[in-house]
C-alpha positions as a printed Julia matrix, in Angstrom:
419×3 Matrix{Float64}:
   0.11  -0.09  -0.07
   1.17   3.27  -0.79
   2.72   5.45   1.93
   0.27   8.04   1.59
  -2.76   5.88   1.72
  -2.29   4.59   5.4
  -4.66   5.59   7.68
  -4.08   6.47  11.09
  -5.01   9.45  13.61
  -2.99  11.77  15.59
  -3.36  11.21  19.29
  -2.19  13.99  21.91
  -0.82  11.92  24.57
   0.63  12.78  27.83
   3.42  11.47  30.05
   3.86  11.95  33.79
   6.57  11.0   35.97
   4.77  10.49  39.5
   6.95  12.85  41.1
   6.52  15.94  38.86
   9.74  15.87  37.27
  10.18  16.73  33.7
  10.15  13.32  31.86
  10.97  14.91  28.46
  14.1   13.36  28.05
  13.02  10.43  28.96
  10.25  10.05  26.47
  12.17  11.3   23.56
  14.75   8.76  24.17
  12.1    5.82  24.33
  10.4    7.06  21.26
  13.96   7.23  19.31
  14.88   4.01  20.47
  11.47   2.44  18.91
  11.66   4.88  15.87
   8.19   6.02  16.39
   7.11   8.75  13.87
   6.21  11.02  17.19
   6.74  14.47  18.21
   6.76  16.3   21.47
   5.41  19.7   22.52
   7.33  19.95  26.0
   6.44  20.0   29.54
   3.42  21.8   30.83
   4.36  21.65  34.2
   2.65  18.42  35.32
   3.26  16.38  32.13
   5.08  16.1   28.69
   2.62  16.41  25.57
   3.11  13.74  23.0
   2.23  13.38  19.34
   2.02   9.86  18.63
   0.25   8.08  15.34
  -2.14   5.32  16.05
  -3.69   3.21  13.37
  -7.47   1.96  13.75
  -6.49  -1.47  15.05
  -4.21   0.11  17.6
  -0.63   0.02  16.08
   2.01   2.53  16.6
   2.9    4.26  13.45
   7.3    3.94  13.11
   9.9    3.01  10.71
  12.41   0.24  10.71
  16.22   0.58  10.18
  15.6    0.48   6.42
  13.45   3.4    6.6
  10.15   1.58   5.52
   6.89   2.11   7.71
   6.11  -0.58  10.15
   3.21  -0.95  12.41
   4.09  -3.83  14.68
   4.2   -1.9   17.79
   0.92  -1.58  19.7
   0.21   0.97  21.78
   0.07  -1.92  25.02
   3.36  -2.56  24.3
   4.54   1.13  24.15
   2.59   1.75  27.38
   4.82  -0.63  28.68
   8.0    0.21  27.66
   7.4    3.44  29.74
   6.12   1.95  32.5
   9.52   0.07  32.94
  11.24   3.76  33.12
   8.67   4.8   36.19
   6.47   6.53  33.14
   2.79   6.58  32.85
   1.73   7.22  29.14
  -1.82   8.69  28.79
  -2.94   7.94  25.34
  -6.57   8.28  26.22
  -9.02   8.72  23.92
 -10.48   5.01  24.36
 -14.36   4.16  25.22
 -12.9    2.02  28.13
 -10.76   5.37  29.42
 -13.87   7.87  29.27
 -16.03   5.26  31.2
 -13.44   4.83  33.79
 -13.55   8.54  34.03
 -17.4    9.0   34.35
 -17.2    6.02  37.1
 -14.93   8.11  39.16
 -16.79  11.43  39.12
 -20.11   9.43  39.44
 -18.44   7.91  42.78
 -17.05  11.26  43.81
 -19.96  13.64  43.29
 -22.81  11.41  42.18
 -24.74  11.81  45.34
 -24.47  15.51  45.77
 -25.7   16.29  42.43
 -28.66  14.16  42.92
 -29.39  16.09  45.99
 -28.95  19.29  43.74
 -31.58  17.97  41.11
 -34.12  17.09  43.88
 -35.77  20.82  44.95
 -36.08  19.33  48.65
 -32.45  17.98  48.74
 -29.82  19.45  50.86
 -28.75  23.36  51.42
 -25.4   24.62  49.63
 -23.86  24.81  52.89
 -24.22  20.76  53.26
 -22.66  19.83  50.14
 -19.11  19.89  51.93
 -19.48  16.28  53.06
 -19.92  14.87  49.45
 -16.69  16.0   48.48
 -17.89  19.69  47.06
 -16.24  22.74  48.81
 -18.04  24.29  51.8
 -18.53  27.21  49.73
 -20.44  26.11  46.81
 -21.27  29.68  45.61
 -17.74  30.28  45.38
 -17.13  26.99  43.67
 -19.75  27.76  41.02
 -18.44  31.12  40.39
 -14.75  30.11  40.29
 -15.83  27.02  37.85
 -17.94  29.7   35.66
 -16.05  32.83  35.69
 -14.56  33.72  32.02
 -11.42  35.48  32.0
 -11.28  39.01  29.98
  -9.63  38.77  26.39
  -7.87  41.54  24.64
 -10.0   41.43  21.02
  -8.47  43.07  17.91
 -10.9   42.88  14.97
  -9.83  43.73  11.28
 -11.71  44.15   8.66
 -13.64  46.44   6.31
 -16.11  47.97   8.62
 -16.73  51.58   9.28
 -17.2   52.89  12.72
 -20.74  51.92  12.92
 -19.5   48.17  13.96
 -17.08  50.08  16.7
 -20.27  52.16  18.2
 -22.65  48.96  18.52
 -19.95  46.77  19.89
 -19.29  49.39  22.81
 -22.87  49.45  23.75
 -23.41  45.33  23.02
 -20.24  44.66  25.48
 -20.56  47.53  27.83
 -16.91  48.56  26.8
 -14.52  51.05  25.42
 -13.57  50.26  21.82
 -11.07  52.26  19.69
 -11.22  52.38  16.06
  -8.86  52.71  13.6
  -8.38  53.02   9.71
  -5.55  52.44   7.64
  -6.01  52.28   3.86
  -9.06  49.63   3.06
  -8.77  48.09   6.21
 -10.09  49.15   9.55
  -9.59  48.13  13.46
 -11.61  47.56  16.34
  -9.65  47.03  19.58
 -10.81  46.33  22.98
 -10.93  44.07  26.42
 -14.05  42.23  27.31
 -15.22  39.05  29.27
 -18.53  38.62  27.87
 -19.09  36.38  24.65
 -19.0   38.22  21.7
 -18.74  37.81  18.07
 -17.92  40.13  14.89
 -20.89  42.0   13.56
 -21.21  42.66  10.06
 -23.35  44.72   7.72
 -22.99  42.3    4.65
 -20.31  40.91   2.3
 -18.51  44.02   1.95
 -17.36  44.27   5.33
 -15.78  40.98   4.94
 -13.35  39.1    5.95
 -13.23  39.79   9.79
 -10.05  38.46  11.66
 -11.06  38.49  14.8
  -7.76  37.9   17.3
  -8.39  36.95  20.68
  -5.62  37.44  23.16
  -6.18  35.93  26.93
  -4.3   36.51  30.08
  -3.05  33.43  30.18
  -2.89  30.34  27.51
  -2.76  30.35  23.75
  -4.62  33.26  21.43
  -7.07  32.1   19.03
  -8.44  33.7   15.97
 -11.63  33.44  14.03
 -11.9   34.01  10.41
 -15.58  34.87   9.04
 -15.46  34.93   5.19
 -17.9   36.61   2.83
 -19.67  33.67   2.07
 -20.83  33.81   5.64
 -18.44  30.52   6.82
 -16.33  30.85   9.58
 -13.49  28.91  10.9
 -11.01  29.09  14.47
  -7.09  28.84  14.29
  -4.61  28.56  17.21
  -1.53  29.75  15.31
   0.54  29.03  18.7
  -1.02  25.82  19.14
   1.87  23.78  17.56
   4.2   26.28  17.94
   6.56  24.04  20.24
   6.16  20.7   18.63
   9.39  19.24  17.48
   9.94  15.84  16.04
  11.63  12.93  17.72
  13.29  11.51  14.57
  15.56  13.83  12.18
  13.97  13.8    8.75
  17.43  13.09   7.37
  17.83   9.76   9.41
  14.93   8.22   7.3
  16.26   6.52   3.95
  12.92   5.94   2.56
  11.63   9.35   1.38
   8.01   8.08   1.05
   8.18   7.63   5.11
  10.11  10.55   5.73
   7.17  12.61   3.75
   4.41  11.15   5.76
   5.99  12.2    8.98
   6.88  15.62   7.81
   3.06  15.89   6.47
   1.79  14.32   9.9
   3.74  17.22  11.68
   3.06  19.85   9.61
  -0.82  19.59   9.09
  -1.66  18.08  12.41
  -3.75  20.9   13.3
  -6.1   20.98  10.22
  -4.95  24.57   9.33
  -4.97  23.68   5.21
  -8.53  22.1    5.27
 -10.12  25.13   7.41
  -9.01  27.61   5.33
 -10.06  25.78   1.91
 -13.48  25.47   3.73
 -13.52  29.6    3.84
 -12.85  29.87   0.08
 -11.34  32.91   0.5
  -8.93  32.52  -2.95
  -6.48  35.1   -3.81
  -7.78  37.59  -0.58
  -5.34  35.65   1.6
  -2.06  34.15   1.16
  -2.47  30.7    2.02
   1.05  29.41   2.52
   1.7   32.58   4.87
  -1.17  31.22   7.03
   0.33  28.25   7.4
   3.72  29.18   7.85
   2.09  31.23  10.8
   0.51  27.93  12.02
   3.68  25.6   11.37
   5.78  24.08  14.3
   8.89  26.71  14.66
  10.93  23.35  14.27
   9.62  22.91  10.86
  10.12  26.21   9.44
   7.37  28.22  11.41
   7.13  31.55  12.33
   9.11  32.03  15.29
   7.63  33.75  18.52
   4.23  33.83  20.01
   3.26  37.4   18.62
   5.04  36.93  15.45
   2.76  34.37  14.31
  -0.35  36.05  15.35
   1.02  39.16  13.43
   1.7   37.0   10.32
  -1.34  35.41   9.89
  -3.41  38.83  10.26
  -0.77  40.26   7.72
  -1.84  37.43   5.41
  -5.04  38.82   4.53
  -3.32  42.21   3.22
  -4.04  44.36   6.54
  -1.94  47.15   6.26
   1.6   46.73   8.62
   0.53  50.01  10.91
  -3.1   48.61  11.57
  -1.32  45.23  12.59
   0.9   46.69  14.89
  -1.84  48.73  16.52
  -3.93  45.55  17.0
  -1.47  44.29  19.24
   0.17  47.22  20.62
  -1.67  50.57  21.21
  -3.95  52.22  18.61
  -2.17  55.56  18.46
  -4.82  58.23  16.93
  -7.84  56.05  17.13
 -11.22  57.13  17.72
 -12.67  55.83  21.18
 -16.24  54.87  21.51
 -17.98  53.95  24.83
 -21.17  52.52  25.77
 -24.05  55.53  25.95
 -27.19  53.76  26.32
 -29.38  52.52  23.04
 -30.89  55.68  22.59
 -28.09  57.98  22.09
 -26.55  54.7   20.14
 -29.19  54.75  17.66
 -29.0   58.58  17.59
 -25.18  58.72  17.01
 -25.56  56.35  13.82
 -28.19  58.06  12.2
 -25.65  61.62  12.66
 -22.66  59.31  11.61
 -24.74  58.9    8.35
 -23.62  57.15   5.2
 -20.11  57.73   5.76
 -19.73  55.53   9.02
 -21.79  52.49   7.52
 -20.12  52.51   4.25
 -17.56  49.84   3.87
 -14.22  51.14   3.69
 -13.89  49.18  -0.02
 -16.96  51.32  -1.19
 -16.01  54.76  -0.32
 -15.01  55.57  -3.64
 -18.65  55.17  -5.0
 -20.81  58.0   -5.86
 -23.11  58.07  -3.24
 -20.19  57.74  -0.51
 -18.21  60.66  -2.3
 -20.94  63.22  -2.2
 -21.53  62.38   1.32
 -18.24  63.1    2.12
 -18.47  65.9    0.14
 -21.37  67.4    1.98
 -19.67  66.44   5.43
 -16.75  68.38   4.53
 -18.68  71.38   3.23
 -21.7   71.98   5.57
 -22.96  75.39   4.06
 -23.36  73.28   0.64
 -25.04  70.83   2.58
 -27.69  73.35   4.35
 -28.05  74.92   1.01
 -29.1   71.77  -0.74
 -31.38  70.98   2.26
 -33.2   74.58   2.29
 -33.95  73.69  -1.62
 -35.62  70.59  -0.73
 -37.57  72.39   2.16
 -38.6   74.95  -0.18
 -39.6   72.17  -2.92
 -41.49  70.09  -0.65
 -43.81  73.53   0.03
 -44.41  73.88  -2.96
 -45.31  70.26  -3.86
 -47.82  70.4   -0.73
 -49.95  72.97  -3.07
 -49.94  70.62  -5.9
 -52.21  67.27  -6.41
 -52.88  64.57  -3.86
 -49.5   62.87  -4.99
 -47.44  66.03  -4.89
 -48.49  66.68  -1.3
 -47.35  63.12  -0.1
 -44.03  63.7   -1.91
 -44.0   67.43  -0.46
 -44.41  66.24   2.98
 -41.69  63.63   2.6
 -39.13  66.12   1.51
 -40.03  68.34   4.34
 -39.68  65.36   6.85
 -36.19  64.66   5.25
 -34.91  68.56   4.79
 -35.86  69.39   8.49
 -33.79  65.89   9.53
 -31.27  66.68   7.35
 -30.59  70.32   9.11
 -31.2   69.48  12.53
 -28.35  66.53  11.59
 -25.98  69.31  10.22
 -26.99  71.49  13.11
 -25.54  68.58  15.62
 -22.55  67.67  13.64
 -21.58  71.63  13.75
 -22.01  71.84  17.02
 -19.45  69.14  17.91
 -16.77  70.3   15.8
């Protein structure tokens, strides 16, 4: 069977030493001795994270001395090899393992949960006897507390998105524009999603940077599809074997593809159908392990990912540092927010890629020359008064013109006062 047709899945396993020591060196030695096509992702403080390819029949994918793929090493045997070194390999993912965890949870907390389901059950202060913390309120608060994240949304949207986001999330939002791209930057601990007024606003590249843990990026494409990416998820992945030590090129290629495509970035990107709107190879480099030629550094990888969509360099910098020169929007209540949107007018709601169109250009002209706008509104008002004296149709049209002219004059007066 050709190497590229071999079916296996990448299992994210962990190895611990029991005494809390970093077992990574021993882990790499064992896997190297067995010539397993594996990779390590370092020590997380409790265990060493390992990527191991396993077939559906439970065979570990490895190579023999000649470089040919072999599958005679079972997961059971590999676990035994680690046990001989005083290490525990947790391959996980099996139904038996999941059932064992469920049984342990049921044994420890089952009675407490049953009492909570029963309205006549125990009071919260009585849960301590069932293995739950004495302060159940504090326990549940800690369990469901959402840590705030720093968000940077890159898109083609005008300031309207910043106004609405500030009101929806009750937070300050900085809005900055550069070329045909804009940035909305804010901090929130609420569930959020990027706002869009239509295909012309897209794509939206939403970068989420938590206080702890890996940042993630959600991309929403013009076709409405969205996908999540973790550029730093595989950053520290390191192959156990040297590619050049594998004599059979096909086996080495299987190994390389396994490590470079383990996170499924290529498939996620293809489903977005962005075509030439994104540099696909640049996105892949931003997500590729550093050991395989990926971008070096956490922040550098995030920047490279965003830049792959053609976002202006200065805007990318502002998204990860400080948005100097940005307009700041604050929550003002829904009434004032709607009013501000109306006063903002066409220019604020027009996508940045459409600002060279006639309607947007005319709106910009009136914004820059308020006296011209006032003259047009007065002429419209006069026309409405004249039409009201004509036919029934003329009266209706005249009323509409008068209402529109008065509204335009009020908006113009408010804009001039805010200057």
